[in-house]
C-alpha positions in Angstrom: -84.9 -69.6 -30.6 -85.8 -73.3 -30.8 -84.2 -76.1 -28.9 -81.8 -77.0 -31.7 -80.4 -73.5 -31.8 -80.1 -73.4 -28.0 -78.1 -76.6 -28.1 -75.8 -75.1 -30.8 -75.2 -72.0 -28.7 -74.5 -74.1 -25.6 -72.0 -76.3 -27.6 -70.3 -73.2 -29.0 -69.9 -71.7 -25.5 -68.5 -75.0 -24.2 -66.0 -75.1 -27.1 -64.9 -71.5 -26.3 -64.5 -72.4 -22.6 -62.5 -75.5 -23.4 -60.2 -73.5 -25.7 -59.7 -70.9 -23.0 -58.9 -73.7 -20.5 -56.4 -75.3 -22.9 -54.7 -71.9 -23.5 -54.5 -71.3 -19.7 -53.0 -74.8 -19.3 -50.3 -74.0 -21.9 -49.4 -70.7 -20.2 -49.2 -72.5 -16.9 -46.8 -75.1 -18.4 -44.6 -72.3 -19.9 -44.5 -70.4 -16.6 -43.6 -73.6 -14.8 -40.8 -74.3 -17.3 -39.5 -70.8 -17.0 -39.5 -70.9 -13.2 -37.6 -74.1 -13.3 -35.0 -73.0 -16.0 -34.5 -69.5 -14.7 -33.0 -66.4 -16.5 -30.5 -66.9 -19.2 -26.9 -65.5 -19.0 -24.0 -65.2 -21.4 -21.3 -67.9 -21.5 -18.5 -68.7 -23.9 -17.8 -71.9 -25.8 -14.4 -72.9 -27.3 -14.8 -72.4 -31.1 -11.6 -74.3 -32.0 -9.3 -76.4 -29.9 -6.6 -74.5 -28.0 -3.3 -76.1 -27.1 -2.0 -75.8 -23.5 0.0 -72.7 -22.7 -1.4 -70.8 -25.7 -2.2 -67.1 -25.1 -6.0 -66.6 -25.3 -7.8 -64.2 -27.6 -11.5 -63.4 -28.1 -11.5 -65.0 -31.5 -11.0 -68.5 -29.9 -14.4 -68.4 -28.3 -18.1 -68.0 -29.3 -20.8 -66.4 -27.3 -23.8 -68.6 -26.2 -26.9 -68.0 -24.1 -27.9 -70.6 -21.5 -29.9 -70.8 -18.2 -27.9 -69.4 -15.3 -28.8 -72.3 -13.1 -27.1 -74.7 -15.6 -23.7 -72.9 -15.4 -21.1 -73.9 -12.9 -19.9 -71.3 -10.4 -16.6 -70.9 -12.2 -18.0 -70.5 -15.8 -16.5 -67.5 -17.6 -19.3 -65.0 -18.4 -17.1 -62.0 -19.5 -14.3 -62.3 -22.1 -12.4 -59.6 -20.3 -11.4 -62.3 -17.9 -9.1 -64.0 -20.5 -6.9 -60.9 -20.9 -3.4 -61.8 -20.1 -4.3 -65.5 -19.6 -3.1 -68.7 -21.2 -4.7 -72.2 -21.4 -3.6 -74.4 -18.6 -4.8 -77.5 -20.4 -6.1 -78.5 -23.8 -9.3 -76.6 -24.5 -11.4 -78.8 -26.7 -13.8 -77.4 -29.3 -17.3 -77.1 -27.9 -16.3 -77.0 -24.3 -17.6 -74.2 -22.1 -14.8 -71.9 -20.8 -14.3 -72.0 -17.1 -11.9 -70.1 -14.9 -10.0 -73.2 -13.8 -9.0 -73.9 -17.4 -6.9 -70.7 -17.6 -4.1 -69.1 -15.6 -2.2 -65.8 -15.7 0.4 -65.7 -18.5 3.9 -65.7 -17.0 5.4 -62.3 -17.3 8.9 -63.4 -18.2 10.5 -66.6 -19.5 14.1 -67.5 -18.6 16.5 -65.2 -20.4 13.9 -62.5 -21.0 13.7 -59.0 -19.6 11.0 -56.3 -19.5 11.6 -53.4 -21.8 9.2 -50.4 -22.2 9.3 -47.9 -25.1 7.1 -45.1 -26.2 5.1 -45.9 -29.4 3.2 -43.3 -31.4 -0.5 -43.7 -30.4 -1.9 -43.0 -33.9 0.4 -45.2 -36.0 1.8 -47.7 -33.6 -1.1 -49.1 -31.6 -4.5 -48.1 -32.9 -6.3 -49.6 -29.9 -6.0 -53.2 -31.1 -2.8 -54.3 -29.3 -3.4 -55.5 -25.8 -1.4 -57.4 -23.1 -0.7 -60.9 -24.4 -0.5 -59.8 -28.1 2.4 -60.8 -30.3 3.8 -58.1 -32.6 6.4 -57.5 -35.2 8.3 -54.3 -34.6 9.1 -52.1 -37.7 11.5 -49.2 -37.8 12.2 -46.7 -40.6 15.7 -45.3 -40.8 17.2 -42.5 -42.9 20.1 -43.3 -45.1 23.5 -42.8 -43.5 24.4 -40.4 -46.4 22.2 -38.1 -48.4 22.6 -40.4 -51.4 21.6 -43.5 -49.4 18.0 -44.6 -49.5 15.7 -44.7 -46.5 15.0 -48.2 -45.2 12.2 -49.9 -43.4 13.4 -52.9 -41.2 11.7 -55.5 -39.1 13.9 -55.4 -36.1 12.0 -57.8 -33.8 9.6 -60.5 -34.6 6.9 -61.9 -32.3 7.6 -59.6 -29.4 5.2 -60.4 -26.6 3.4 -57.4 -25.1 3.2 -57.4 -21.3 1.4 -54.1 -20.8 -0.1 -51.2 -22.6 0.0 -47.9 -20.7 -2.1 -44.7 -21.0 -1.8 -42.3 -23.8 0.6 -39.5 -23.0 1.6 -36.3 -24.8 5.3 -36.6 -25.5 5.8 -32.8 -25.6 2.7 -31.0 -24.2 4.4 -27.6 -24.6 4.4 -28.0 -28.4 0.7 -26.9 -28.4 1.7 -23.6 -26.8 4.3 -23.1 -29.5 1.8 -23.7 -32.2 3.0 -27.2 -33.0 0.9 -30.4 -32.8 1.8 -32.4 -29.7 2.5 -36.1 -30.3 0.6 -38.6 -28.3 2.4 -41.8 -27.4 1.7 -45.0 -25.5 4.2 -46.8 -23.3 4.4 -50.5 -24.4 6.2 -53.0 -22.2 7.6 -56.1 -23.9 9.2 -59.4 -22.8 12.4 -59.6 -24.9 15.7 -61.4 -25.1 18.8 -59.2 -24.4 19.5 -58.8 -28.1 15.9 -57.9 -29.0 15.9 -55.5 -26.1 18.9 -53.7 -27.6 17.4 -53.7 -31.1 14.1 -52.1 -29.9 15.8 -49.6 -27.7 18.1 -48.5 -30.6 15.1 -48.1 -32.8 13.3 -46.0 -30.3 16.3 -43.7 -30.1 17.4 -43.4 -33.7 14.5 -44.5 -36.0 12.3 -41.9 -37.7 9.3 -44.0 -36.9 8.6 -47.2 -35.0 5.4 -49.2 -35.8 3.9 -52.3 -34.3 2.2 -55.0 -36.5 -0.2 -57.3 -34.7 0.8 -61.0 -35.5 -2.1 -63.4 -36.0 -2.2 -66.6 -34.0 -0.4 -69.4 -35.8 1.8 -67.1 -37.8 5.4 -68.4 -38.3 7.7 -67.0 -35.6 10.4 -65.9 -37.9 10.7 -63.7 -41.0 13.2 -64.6 -43.7 16.2 -62.4 -43.7 15.6 -61.2 -47.2 12.1 -60.0 -46.2 13.3 -58.0 -43.2 14.6 -54.9 -45.0 12.7 -52.8 -47.6 13.9 -50.1 -49.9 11.6 -48.3 -52.3 14.3 -48.2 -55.0 14.5 -52.0 -55.0 10.8 -52.6 -55.1 9.8 -54.2 -58.4 
């Protein structure tokens, strides 16, 4: 190997050493940044502005990941924390959700009362109705006479759900008699006196009572002509 070749080998080795040094420097910077930033955690950002005293739902927020050290101590990191809560102030789009922005939803408003009824677990709840939900209550009644048509009626609109109980067999002994037991869920509502009478009547005399989840922003009333349905008049 002549002197020129030796110089070439030495320069190549120096280049490799410089590259390794630069790579080590980059790794050191990355490690330093990670040590300063720390681990990331889940937080929630308001996806669209929420008015004060509005019941909160998961759809009003979007999940974000950010360094834990940048979050305030009262940042909400679990959406289960909003269950049964309302906004205490205007929640502006893009704001990080914090626990001091929300409070427990008042159980009852003036003139309301708590009423609990049993709803068929399969057809009435389907796992999507939770405390704080607003629902329309449908009831199906047989005709008063054999010639009268059956009717489906909306008997209560925008009923606020206070609590959803555990699934319970209405008649466990039916299995022993070879019949299928009916599972039901106790649902507690906040209702006016008249709506409480309506829903209690439906539980007692209707063939079936169903709950329909009402989307946020839906009008709070249903026109009278749309409250009763008969198959014979459907065009």
